[in-house]
N, C-alpha and C positions, 0 to 999 in steps of 0.2 A: 329603286332604280335598277335597271338591268345593266350590269357591268359589261355585258356582251354586245350592247347596242352599238350600231354603227355611228361613228362620230364624223359628221360631214366636214366641218371646218378643218380639223387636222388632216383629214383625208385629202382635201383640196390642196393644202400646203404640201403634203408629201408628193402628190401627183405633180404639182407645179415644180417642185425641186427636181424631180426626175426628168420632166420634159425640158426644163431649163438646161440641164447638163446634156441631155441627148441632142437637142436641136439648136440651142442658142450658144452655149459656151464652145469655143473652137477646140477641136481635139489637139492637145499639146503635141509638140514635136517629139517623136520617139514613142508615142502611144498609138496603137492601132484603133481604128474606129470601133471595131468589135469590142475591144477591151473597154473603151470609153462608154459604150452603150451598157455594158454590164455594170460599170460604176454608177451609171444613172439609175438602173434598177436597184442596185444595192443601197444607194443613198435614199431613194424613195422608200424602200422597205424599212431602213433604220429610222427614218423620219416618222413613218407610220407607227412603228413600235414605240418610239418616244411619245408620240401624240396619243397613243392608246386608241387608234382608230378602230381596231377590232382585237379580239384575243390574239396573242402572239402566234399560236398554232395556225389560226386561220390566215393570218398575214403570211406565214411561212408557206402555206400551200399556194397562195396567190403568187408568191415569189417564184416558187418551183414551176408553176404553170407558165409564167411569163418568160422565164429562162428557156423553157422547152419550146414555146410557141414562137418567140422572137429570134431564136437561133443565135444568141449572143456568144455562145461558146463554140458553135459549129453550124455550118450551113446545111448539114445533113440532118433531116428530122430524127432519124433513128439515133444518131450520135447525140443530138441535142437533148432528147429525153433521157438518154442514159447518163449524160452529164448532170442533168437537173436532179436525177434521183441518186446520184453517186454518193451523196452524204450518208444515205442509209446503210452503206457498206462500211462505214468507218467504225471500227471496233470501239473507239473511245466514246462514241455516242451511246452505244449499247452498254458500256461499262456504267455510265451514269444512270441510264434508264433502268437497268436491272438492279443496280444498287438502291435506287429509290424504292423499287418493289420490295427488296429485302428489308429496308428500314421500316416498312409498314408494320413489321413484326414488333417493333419497339412499342407502338401504340396498342396493337391488338393484344399483346400478352401483358402489357402493363410494366414491362421491364424498364422502359424509359423513365416512367414516373418513379419506380422503385429506386433507380440509380440517383435521381434528383433528391428524393426524400432521405436517402441514406447519407448523402453528403451533407445535407442540412442537419440531420441528427448528429453528425460527427463534428461539424464546425459551427453550428448555429447558435452558440451561446452569446455571440456578439454580432452586431449588424454587419460589420465588415467580414465576419466569418461566414455569414449567409451569402455575402457577395462572392467570396471565394468558393463556396459550395456550388453556387449557380455556375461559376466559371469552370470549375473542375468537371461538373456534370456535362457541360457543353463540350469540354475537351475529350471526355471519354466517349461521347456519342458521335463526335465529328467524323472519325475515320469511316464510319459505316452509315452516315446520314448525308447523302449528297444534296438533299434539299435543305439548305440552311434555313429556309422559311419553316419547314416542318420541325426542324430541330429547335430553333429559337422561339418561333411563334406557336407551334403546335404542341411541343412537349414541355419546354421550360417556362413559357409565359404563364400557362395556367397554374403551375406550381408557385411562381413568383407572386401572382395575384392572390393566391390562397394565403401565402405567408403574410403579405401586406395587410389583407383584410382581417387576419387573426389579431393584428395590432390596431384595428379600427382605423386604418390608413386607406382612404379611398377618395377619388375625385368627387363622388356624390356628397361626401361629408366635408369636403374642403380640407381634408387632413392628409393630402398626398405628401406633404413635407415631413410627416412623422417618420416614415421609412419607405413608403411606396415609390417616391420619385427616385431615390437612390437605387433601390432594387430594380426598378424598370430600366434605368440607364445601364446598370451592370448587366442585366439580362440581355440588353441589346448589344452592348459593346464587347461582350464576350464572343458574339456571333461573327463579326469580321475577323477577329484574331484567329479563332479556330478554323474559319474558312480558308485562311491563308496557309494552314499548317499541313493539309493533306490534299492530294489530288482529288480524293473522293469526298471532300468536305463541302463542296459547292459545285453546282452543275457546270459553270463556265471554265473551271480549272483544266479539264482535258482539252478544251479549245486552245488554251494558252500553250499547252504541251505541243499541239499540232502547229500553232503559229511559230513557235520557237524553232521547231524542226524544219519548217518550210523556209524560214529566214536564214538558217545556217546550213542548208543543204543536208539536213539530217545529221550534221556533226554533233549537235546537242539534242539528245533524245531523253527527256526527263522521265525516269522511271518512278514508280510509286515510292520505292525505298529512298531513292536519291532526294526526291522532293521532301519527304518526311524528315529525313536526317538534316537536310539543309535548313529547314524551317524550325527544327526542334528548339534550339537554344533561344533565338530571338522570340519565338512564339511563347515559350515558357516565361521568359522575362516580361513580355508584354502582358501576359495573364497575371503575373505577380504585381505589376505596376498599376494596371488599369483600375482595380477596385480602390487603391489608395488615392489615385488622382481624382477619381470621381467623388471620393469621400471628402476631399479638400474643396472641390469645386461646388458641390451641392451637399453639404453635410446633413445627414439625417438627424431629426430631433431625438429619436430613440437610438441608443447605442447598446443597451443591455437587452439581449433577446433570448433569455433562457426559455421563454414561452415558445419560441420557434423550435427549439430543440425538442420540447415536449410535443408540440404540434406534429412535427415530422415523425416522431416515434409513434404517435397515435395513427397517423396515416399508414405507416409501415405495418402496424398491427392490423389495420383494416384490410391491407393487401394480403395479409396472411403469409404463410411460408412460401418460399420461392417455388413456383409451379414447374412441372416437367417441361412445359412449352418454353418457359423462360430459360431453363437449363440448356435445352436444345439450341435456342437462339444464341445463348452465350457461347456454346460450342461452335456454332457456325461462324460467329464473329471471330473467334480465335482462329478458326481454319482460314478465313479470308485474310486476316492480318498476317498469318503465317505465310500464305502464298504471295500476297501483295508485297510483303517485305523482302521477297526473294530468298527465303531461308532454304528451300530445297536446292536452289542453284548454288548458294553459298556452301552448303554441306556436301553436295554430290556432283557438282559441276554443271556446265551449260546444258547438257542433255536433259536435265531435270527442271529446266526453267519452265514456268507456267505463265502464259499470257494473262495480264490482269483481268481482261474481259472474260476469258475462259474461267478464271477463278470465281468471278462474280456469278456467272451462269451456274457453276457447280454449287455455289452457296444457295442460290434460289432453288435449284433442283433438290437439295437436301431438305430445305424447308417445306417443299411441296410433298416430298416422299414421307416426311415425318408428320405431316398434317398441321404443322405450325401455321402455315399459310395454305389456303385453298386456291384453286385456279380462279374462282370468282374474286378472291382478294386481289389477285394479280390483274384481272380484267378491270376491276373497279378502281385501280390505282391510276386515276386519270392524270395526275401530275407526271407520272413516269412516261406514259404514252405521249402526252403533250410535249414533254421535254425532248423526246426522241424526234418528234416531227419538226419543231422549230430549230432544234440544234442541227438536224440534218440539213435544213435549208441554209442556215447561216454558215455552217462549215463549208457547204458546197460553194456558196458565193465567195467566201474568203479564199478558198482554194484556187478558184479560177481567176480571181483578181490577182493572185500571186503568179499563177501560171502565165497569164496573158500580159504580165508586166506592169500592171497598175500600181501594185504595192511597191515594187522597186522604184518606180518613178516618183511616188509620193515620198518615199524615204529619202531619195536623192534631193528632192525639193526641200524637205525639212533640213537635211544635212547642209545644203547650201545656205539656207536662211540662218541657221545657227552659226555656221562658219563666218558668215558676214558680220555677225555681232562681235566676233573676236574674243570670246570668253574662255577659250581653251578648255582646261580640265573641268570647268563647271558646266560644260555643254550637256553631259549626260544627266546631271542633277536637274538642270533646267527642263529638259525633256520629261524627266520623271515627274516633276512638280506640275508641269502643264498637263500631262496625262492624268495625274491623280485628281487635280482640282477641276478638270473639265467635267468631272462627274456631277457637278452642280447642274449641268445641262441635261443629265440623263436620268431616266427613271428605270433603267435596266442595266445591270452590270454586263449582261451578255451583249446587249446592243453596243455598249461603250467599248468592251473588249474587241468585239468583231470590227467595229469601225476604226479603232485607233491603235490597238496593240501592235499589229504587224508592222505598220509604217514607223511608229515611234521606236520600236525595238530595233528594227533594221537601221534607222538613222543613228541611234545611240551607239551601236557597235561600229558603224562606219566612222563615227567621230572618235573612236578609240576606246570605248567602254569595253571591259573584259566580257566576252560573250556569255559565259556561264553565270558569272556573278550578276550581270545586268539582267539576264533572264530571270534570275531569282528575285531580285529587288522589284522588277516590273510585275512579276507574278504576285508578290506580296502586296504591292500597291493596288493591284486589281481587286483585292479584298479590303484593304485598308480604306479605300475610297467609299466603301459602304457606310462608314461612320458619319458621313457629312450631313445628310438630309433625312427628312421623314418620308422620302419617296425613293431612297437610294437603292433599295432591294426589297424583296417580298416581305422580309421580316419587319422592316421599319414601320410601315403603316399599321401592322397588327399591334405592335407595342405602343407606338405613338397614340393611336386611336383609343387606347385604354384610358387616356386622359390624365396620366400621372405627371406629365410635363407640359409646359407651354411650348409654343413653336420656338420662341427665342431661346429657351433653356435647352431644347433639343439641338438646335443648330450650334449654339455656343459649345456645348459638350462635344458635339461632333467635330468641330474645328479643333478644339484642344486635343482630343484623342487622335485625330489624324496626324497632328504634329508630333505627339508623343510616340505613336506607333512608327511613323516614318523615321524618326531619330533612332529608335531602338533597332529597326531593321537595317538602317544604313550603317550605324556604328557597330552594334553587336554582330549583325549579319556579316558585315565585311570581314571582321576579325575571325568569326567562326568559319566562314567559307575559305578564308586564307589557310586556316589550320587544316581544313578538309582537302585542300589542294584544288579548289574550284577556280582560283585565279591567282 
């Protein structure tokens, strides 16, 4: 079946929703017709993404065309097309696109597999040790792998399956309970945790940075280093707790895994000594982390600050100069170019929804509804939970974040939530919500479809881990952010 095939029924639903908002629902008081029409296009686009009417990049181009042709941002054609294409000028979009290109080197050189097998050789004498090895491998790869799907599904999942099959644990044999189910769930649930820990760990995170800046009038501008430091302690605790929780929820039949240690050693021998290309790649990653963490600025002052996107471009340039990546590698990295296109369209729409007053109107409506309930200090938590568990209705974290984050965040701080701390917990929830379903993000269908869990087992584990992760981030995060002076 062609996944790119046009799907008529969800297309009609998406078009119907857009037309309903545009022509039938009255424009609320205080909202301009122009802004309301943009909301109609936006809702239709998000509905089409959820319904998988076409590939998201194709839908993004349609959205851009409609914004330009219908003049929902400006009556002047020249200004309208400039507005429609303005998302491509956003540096955060290119940060993610270029970083995905760079991460291609992990697969091409074999460095990603080497890191995974190295951790398994180190910790793999017990089943839970393999769980921690998979999680730590995810953590090491996360800062430089903006595609959480490539990281969890493309790099770590084949390693996980190899380990499971070495113990004769496979769905085909009906032996997934031996060790495979547990490892598959750990493989997956490490992915949302590490995605929450770095701006560059999943594609939608820079969108969150922009939405927070827009909502606060640029008073809060989350840097790479600020985000990483803020998420460090709750993230590490979540990584420590997650394999233990899943071990209790779905205990594996095999707990002694000395054979996995030997298997990983064999794989490392097959990979041979670390190659020159891998050493260069490690050097480039160290360079990127050095710049992203703001070390030059800390050491030498503001004049030596380097923009994160400029740092990413320099890293790609070094890989091209050294020959670790070729230009054909860059051109063939379809995921990166696809991300740039759909990200640009969604950022553009979100930006103009805010500029034209739709997001402030939505946030005030939410604020009024919550205040009417009279729940006081629990208002921010209620919004957080509603935002997180609404992901049961979404098959795309990007669509969910674009549709809901701005309004829910603005409503939360209007109700008294501390702006910086609330931005961080909302940002964490934007990754934690990936735990919930087998369609929550690109990684989930890859691991779920390998057959190691039933649908019920996947959803139950997802619900449990969502609660555990939220509690960790709310409790530990709040204390940690207070120590850091973020609220």
